[in-house]
C-alpha positions as CSV (number, residue, x, y, z in Angstrom):
1,M,-3.6,-6.1,-9.3
2,K,-3.0,-9.8,-8.8
3,V,-1.7,-12.5,-6.4
4,K,-1.8,-14.8,-3.5
5,I,-3.9,-16.3,-0.7
6,L,-7.4,-15.6,0.2
7,L,-10.2,-13.6,1.9
8,G,-12.4,-11.1,0.4
9,G,-15.9,-10.5,-0.7
10,I,-18.1,-8.1,-2.6
11,S,-21.1,-6.3,-3.5
12,Y,-21.0,-3.1,-5.3
13,V,-23.3,-0.3,-5.9
14,L,-23.3,2.7,-8.1
15,A,-24.7,6.0,-7.0
16,G,-24.7,8.2,-10.1
17,L,-27.0,11.1,-9.6
18,L,-25.7,14.5,-10.6
19,T,-27.0,17.4,-8.6
20,S,-26.9,21.0,-9.7
21,C,-24.7,23.3,-7.7
22,N,-26.1,26.5,-6.3
23,N,-24.3,29.8,-6.5
24,E,-22.8,29.4,-3.1
25,D,-21.3,26.0,-4.0
26,N,-19.8,27.5,-7.2
27,I,-18.2,30.3,-5.3
28,L,-16.8,27.9,-2.7
29,S,-15.3,25.7,-5.5
30,K,-13.6,28.7,-7.0
31,Q,-12.2,29.7,-3.6
32,E,-10.9,26.2,-3.0
33,L,-9.2,26.2,-6.4
34,T,-7.6,29.6,-5.8
35,E,-6.3,28.6,-2.4
36,S,-5.0,25.3,-3.6
37,N,-3.0,27.0,-6.3
38,K,-1.3,29.2,-3.7
39,E,-0.8,26.5,-1.1
40,I,2.7,25.0,-0.4
41,F,2.6,21.7,1.4
42,K,5.2,19.0,2.2
43,Q,5.4,15.3,1.4
44,T,7.8,12.6,2.4
45,I,8.7,10.7,-0.8
46,K,10.6,7.4,-1.0
47,F,12.2,5.9,-4.1
48,E,14.9,3.3,-4.5
49,G,16.1,3.5,-0.9
50,Q,16.2,7.3,-0.9
51,T,13.9,9.5,1.2
52,F,13.1,13.1,0.2
53,H,11.2,15.7,2.2
54,V,9.7,17.8,-0.6
55,S,7.8,21.0,-0.6
56,C,5.1,21.0,-3.3
57,K,2.6,23.4,-4.9
58,F,0.2,23.7,-7.8
59,E,0.6,25.7,-10.9
60,N,-2.3,25.7,-13.4
61,D,-3.6,22.5,-11.8
62,S,-0.3,20.7,-12.1
63,L,1.7,19.3,-9.2
64,I,5.1,21.0,-8.9
65,Y,8.0,19.7,-6.7
66,L,10.0,22.6,-5.4
67,D,13.0,20.5,-4.4
68,E,15.3,20.8,-7.4
69,E,17.0,17.5,-6.8
70,F,13.8,15.5,-6.5
71,N,12.1,17.4,-9.3
72,T,14.9,16.4,-11.7
73,L,14.7,12.8,-10.5
74,Y,10.9,12.8,-11.0
75,K,11.0,14.3,-14.5
76,N,13.9,12.3,-15.8
77,T,13.2,8.9,-14.2
78,I,10.1,8.4,-12.0
79,S,7.5,9.9,-14.4
80,K,8.8,7.8,-17.3
81,I,8.3,4.4,-15.5
82,P,5.4,2.8,-17.5
83,E,4.1,0.6,-14.6
84,L,4.9,3.1,-11.8
85,S,3.2,1.9,-8.6
86,I,2.5,4.1,-5.6
87,F,1.9,3.2,-2.0
88,Y,0.1,6.1,-0.3
89,S,-0.1,6.3,3.5
90,Q,0.9,8.3,6.6
91,D,3.7,7.9,9.1
92,E,3.3,7.7,12.8
93,K,3.2,11.6,13.0
94,G,0.4,11.9,10.5
95,N,2.6,13.1,7.6
96,D,1.9,12.1,4.0
97,V,4.2,9.4,2.7
98,V,4.3,8.6,-1.0
99,E,6.4,5.6,-2.0
100,F,7.2,5.0,-5.7
101,F,8.0,1.6,-7.2
102,S,9.0,0.5,-10.7
103,S,6.2,-2.1,-10.8
104,E,3.4,-3.6,-8.8
105,K,5.5,-6.7,-8.4
106,E,8.3,-4.7,-6.7
107,L,5.8,-2.9,-4.4
108,I,4.3,-6.2,-3.3
109,K,7.8,-7.7,-2.7
110,N,9.0,-4.7,-0.8
111,K,6.0,-4.6,1.5
112,N,6.0,-8.3,2.1
113,M,2.4,-8.2,1.0
114,Q,0.0,-11.1,0.3
115,F,-3.6,-11.0,-0.9
116,F,-6.3,-12.9,0.8
117,N,-8.7,-12.9,-2.2
118,E,-8.5,-15.4,-5.1
119,Q,-12.1,-15.3,-6.2
120,S,-13.3,-12.2,-7.9
121,I,-16.5,-10.8,-9.3
122,E,-16.3,-8.3,-12.2
123,N,-18.8,-5.6,-12.9
124,N,-20.7,-7.6,-15.5
125,N,-21.9,-10.3,-13.1
126,V,-21.8,-8.7,-9.6
127,N,-25.2,-7.0,-9.7
128,S,-27.0,-10.4,-9.2
129,R,-25.2,-10.6,-5.8
130,V,-25.7,-7.1,-4.5
131,N,-28.9,-7.9,-2.5
132,N,-27.3,-11.0,-1.0
133,L,-24.1,-9.5,0.4
134,E,-23.2,-6.9,3.0
135,P,-20.0,-5.0,3.5
136,K,-18.7,-7.3,6.2
137,A,-15.0,-6.5,5.6
138,G,-15.1,-3.0,4.1
139,R,-16.4,-0.3,1.7
140,A,-14.6,1.9,-0.8
141,I,-16.2,5.1,-2.2
142,M,-14.7,6.9,-5.2
143,Y,-15.9,10.5,-5.7
144,D,-16.1,12.6,-8.9
145,D,-15.1,15.8,-7.2
146,T,-12.5,17.0,-4.7
147,G,-13.9,17.3,-1.1
148,F,-16.1,14.1,-1.5
149,K,-18.7,15.7,-3.8
150,D,-20.8,14.8,-6.8
151,R,-21.2,11.3,-8.3
152,T,-19.9,8.2,-6.5
153,V,-18.9,4.6,-7.3
154,I,-19.2,2.3,-4.3
155,L,-17.6,-1.1,-3.8
156,D,-18.4,-3.4,-0.9
157,I,-16.4,-6.4,0.2
158,D,-17.0,-9.5,2.3
159,Y,-14.8,-12.5,3.1
160,D,-15.2,-14.6,0.0
161,Y,-15.0,-12.3,-3.1
162,Y,-13.5,-9.1,-4.1
163,P,-14.9,-6.6,-6.6
164,M,-13.1,-5.4,-9.7
165,I,-14.1,-3.0,-12.5
166,P,-11.9,-3.4,-15.7
167,N,-13.4,-0.4,-17.4
168,L,-14.9,2.5,-15.4
169,K,-15.9,4.3,-18.5
170,A,-18.0,1.4,-19.8
171,Y,-19.4,0.7,-16.4
172,A,-20.5,4.1,-15.2
173,G,-18.9,6.7,-17.3
174,F,-16.4,7.1,-14.5
175,N,-13.2,6.8,-16.5
176,D,-10.6,9.4,-15.3
177,K,-13.1,10.9,-12.9
178,T,-12.0,10.0,-9.4
179,S,-10.9,13.0,-7.4
180,A,-11.4,11.8,-3.8
181,I,-11.6,8.5,-2.0
182,R,-12.9,7.1,1.3
183,I,-12.3,3.5,2.5
184,F,-13.8,1.6,5.4
185,N,-12.1,-1.4,7.1
186,F,-14.4,-3.4,9.4
187,L,-11.8,-6.2,10.1
188,E,-11.6,-6.1,13.9
189,P,-8.0,-6.4,15.2
190,N,-8.7,-9.2,17.7
191,K,-10.8,-11.4,15.5
192,Y,-9.7,-14.1,13.0
193,Y,-10.8,-14.2,9.4
194,R,-10.7,-16.7,6.5
195,P,-12.8,-17.4,3.4
196,S,-15.5,-20.0,3.7
197,Y,-13.8,-22.1,0.9
198,S,-10.3,-22.0,2.4
199,H,-8.4,-24.3,4.9
200,P,-8.6,-23.3,8.5
201,S,-4.9,-22.7,8.5
202,T,-5.4,-19.6,6.4
203,S,-7.1,-17.8,9.3
204,V,-5.5,-14.5,10.0
205,K,-5.9,-12.0,12.8
206,G,-7.7,-8.8,11.8
207,S,-4.8,-6.7,13.1
208,E,-2.7,-8.1,10.3
209,L,-5.2,-7.3,7.6
210,R,-6.1,-4.1,5.7
211,T,-8.7,-3.3,3.1
212,C,-7.1,-1.8,0.0
213,L,-8.5,0.0,-3.0
214,I,-6.1,-0.4,-6.0
215,G,-6.5,2.1,-8.8
216,Y,-5.0,1.7,-12.3
217,E,-4.4,4.5,-14.7
218,D,-5.5,2.5,-17.7
219,S,-8.4,0.1,-18.4
220,N,-8.0,-3.6,-17.8
221,Y,-5.7,-3.1,-14.8
222,K,-2.8,-1.7,-16.7
223,G,-0.5,1.3,-16.5
224,K,0.5,3.2,-13.4
225,I,-1.0,2.0,-10.1
226,L,-2.1,3.6,-6.8
227,Y,-2.6,1.6,-3.5
228,C,-4.9,3.2,-0.9
229,V,-4.8,1.3,2.4
230,A,-7.3,1.5,5.3
231,T,-6.8,0.3,8.9
232,Y,-9.6,-0.6,11.3
233,S,-11.3,2.2,13.3
234,P,-13.9,1.5,16.0
235,N,-15.5,4.8,15.2
236,Q,-16.5,3.9,11.7
237,D,-20.2,4.0,10.7
238,I,-21.3,2.7,7.3
239,N,-24.1,5.3,7.2
240,K,-21.6,8.1,7.8
241,P,-19.0,8.3,5.1
242,E,-17.1,11.0,6.9
243,T,-16.1,8.4,9.6
244,A,-14.2,6.2,7.1
245,S,-10.7,5.4,8.4
246,H,-9.0,6.2,5.1
247,Q,-9.8,9.6,3.4
248,D,-8.1,11.2,0.5
249,Y,-9.7,14.7,0.3
250,K,-8.0,15.5,-3.0
251,L,-6.0,13.0,-5.1
252,K,-4.5,16.0,-6.9
253,N,-2.0,16.3,-4.1
254,I,-0.2,13.3,-5.4
255,G,-0.8,13.9,-9.1
256,W,-3.7,11.3,-9.3
257,N,-6.7,13.5,-9.9
258,D,-9.0,12.2,-12.6
259,K,-6.6,9.3,-13.5
260,I,-8.2,6.0,-12.4
261,S,-9.6,4.0,-15.3
262,S,-10.0,0.5,-13.6
263,C,-9.9,-0.7,-10.0
264,V,-9.8,-3.6,-7.6
265,F,-10.9,-3.7,-4.0
266,R,-9.1,-6.3,-1.9
267,I,-7.9,-7.5,1.5
268,I,-4.2,-7.5,2.0
269,T,-1.8,-8.6,4.7
270,V,0.7,-6.0,5.9
271,N,1.9,-7.7,9.1
272,N,5.6,-7.3,8.2
273,I,5.3,-3.6,7.4
274,E,6.4,-1.1,10.1
275,N,5.8,-3.7,12.9
276,G,2.2,-4.4,11.7
277,H,1.0,-0.8,11.7
278,I,0.0,1.2,8.7
279,N,-1.7,4.5,9.3
280,P,-4.5,5.4,6.9
281,H,-4.1,8.5,4.9
282,R,-6.2,11.3,6.3
283,P,-7.9,14.4,4.7
284,I,-5.5,17.1,3.7
């Protein structure tokens, strides 16, 4: 995930303890799976200037589009795009919105988006900074299981660096494991932010900034791409993950369960999108 101006920071921590499930948890998991297979839900989907309001369901853990026109378009065209990029958010009514683009470059251009991080820290040299940084700008948490359960990988960001993991398998055995995501955004709307190494003219108001976890289907930031965007919320508490402003309860609902192989956590500008307002995606 690449590009432009600056502001970001990092620390990142891995919490990798597996806990055994009791019988009650196992029963609940089976019930959730059974219910999700029966559930029909709606998504607003956008592609190449067209908008579709599509009913969806699961069959044998596969996402099925019930709208015949869109299903044909997805199978014959969208699913075959090698660098398919997805912008996942909500509209003003709280409905899921999935936007498909042919590449990350097209997504960034369409959204008038700029990045405020130019200096990065990869997983092989970030650990030396963990104790010196705090999540001033935001935190992203990737969960192994649907419903925010099991192992986690945590990435923290401040104003000067952004974290990136080129190979989740090599780092934490987390390749193709992410099933749910939570993201905090601590950039207060009425404050101005800039990296310590940048010119004062790059200062940007917090209301124009978002934290954004970018997941790639392949290692080394290749393949299909998922953007998960978080807005600021005054009710967030870093010690209470359930208060994060962006929460994807189950990535399976957009066909991204167990697909992320590398990731980047950045700060982006979205001041030209929908009059400066992007709603975070909420739990389904």
